[in-house]
N, C-alpha and C positions, 0 to 999 in steps of 0.2 A: 068297583070297576066302572069306568066311565065309557060312554059310547058316543060316537060322533054321528050326528044326524044331519042329513042334507049333503050338499056338495062339499067335498074336502079339497077339490082341485078345480081350477078353472081351465085345465088343459083341453078338455073336449070343446068347451066354449070358444077357446082360442082357435082350435082347428076349424070350427064352423065359421068363425069370423075371417080367418085366413082364406078359406075356400070361397066365401062370399066376395071377399076383396079380389080374389083371382078371377071369378066370373065377371065381376063388374069391370075389371081392368080389360079383360078380353072383349067385353061388349064395347067398351070405349075405343079400343084399338081397331075393332072391326068397322065401327062407324067412321073413324078417321081415315082408314085405308080406302073405304068405299067412297067417301066424300072426295078424296084426292084422286080417285080412279087409279089407285096403285094396285093393279090386279095381282101382281106377283106377291106383294105383301099380304094381300087379302087371302090368296091361296095358302100361304104359309100359316097365317093365323087360323084359317079353317082347319088345316091339318092338325095344328097344335091343340085347337079346341076339341076336336074329335078325340084325339089321343087322351087328353086330360079327362074328358067326360067318361071315356071307357075305363080309365084307371080309377076314377073316383067312385064309380058305381052309382047306385040309386041314392038320391038325396033324401034323408029322413027329417032333417030339421026344416021347419017352415021358412026360416030366413034364407036358408040355402035354396030351397025350392023357389022362392021368390026371385033370388038372384039368377037362378037358372032360367026362369021364365023371361026375365029381362034380357039375358044373353040370347035366348031363342028369338026374341023380338028383334034384337039388333042383327042377328044372323039373317033373319027373314028379310029385313029391310036392305041389308047389304046384297043379298041374293037378288032382290028386286032391282037394285041399281045395276048389278052385273047384267041381268037379262035385258034391261032397258038399254044399256050401253051397247050390248051385242046386237040388239034389234036395230038400233040407230045406225050402227056401223054397217050392218047388212043392207039397210036401205040406201045408205050413201054409196056402197059398193055397187049395188044394182043400178043406181042412177048413173054412176060413172061408166058402167058397161053400156047402158043405153045411149049415153051421150057419145061414147066412143063409136058405137055402131052407127049412130046418126051422122057423126062427123065423117066416118069412112064412106058412107053412102053419098054424102054431099060432095066429098072430094072426087068420087067416081063420076058423078053427074057433071061436075065442073070440068073434069078432064075430057069427058066425052063431048062436051059442048064446045070445046075450044077448036 
C-alpha cells in the first residue's frame, strides 16, 4: 500500500494567490480613483472591498495577510485624500461666502454714497 505525503493538490495555494491578486488589484484601483479624484468610483470600490472582506473572513495565510495590509494602507491613503479634498472644498466655499458678503457690503456702501 502506498501513501502520498505532502500536498497532493495546489488548489488551496491557487485560492490564496487568487485572493492576494484580488486584494492587490483593489488596492491599485483605490489609488487610481483617489488620484483622479473620482469620488463616485472610490465609493463603489470601497463598498466592493468591504463586501469582499466580509465574505472572505479572516486571512490565515501570511501572503494574504500581507496583501490585506497593503490594501488597508491604500484605503487609508485614499481616505486621507478624500478628507483633504473635502477640507479644501469647505475652505473654498467659506472664502466664496465671505467674498460674497464683502461684495454685498461694498455694493450697499456704494449705493448709499451716490
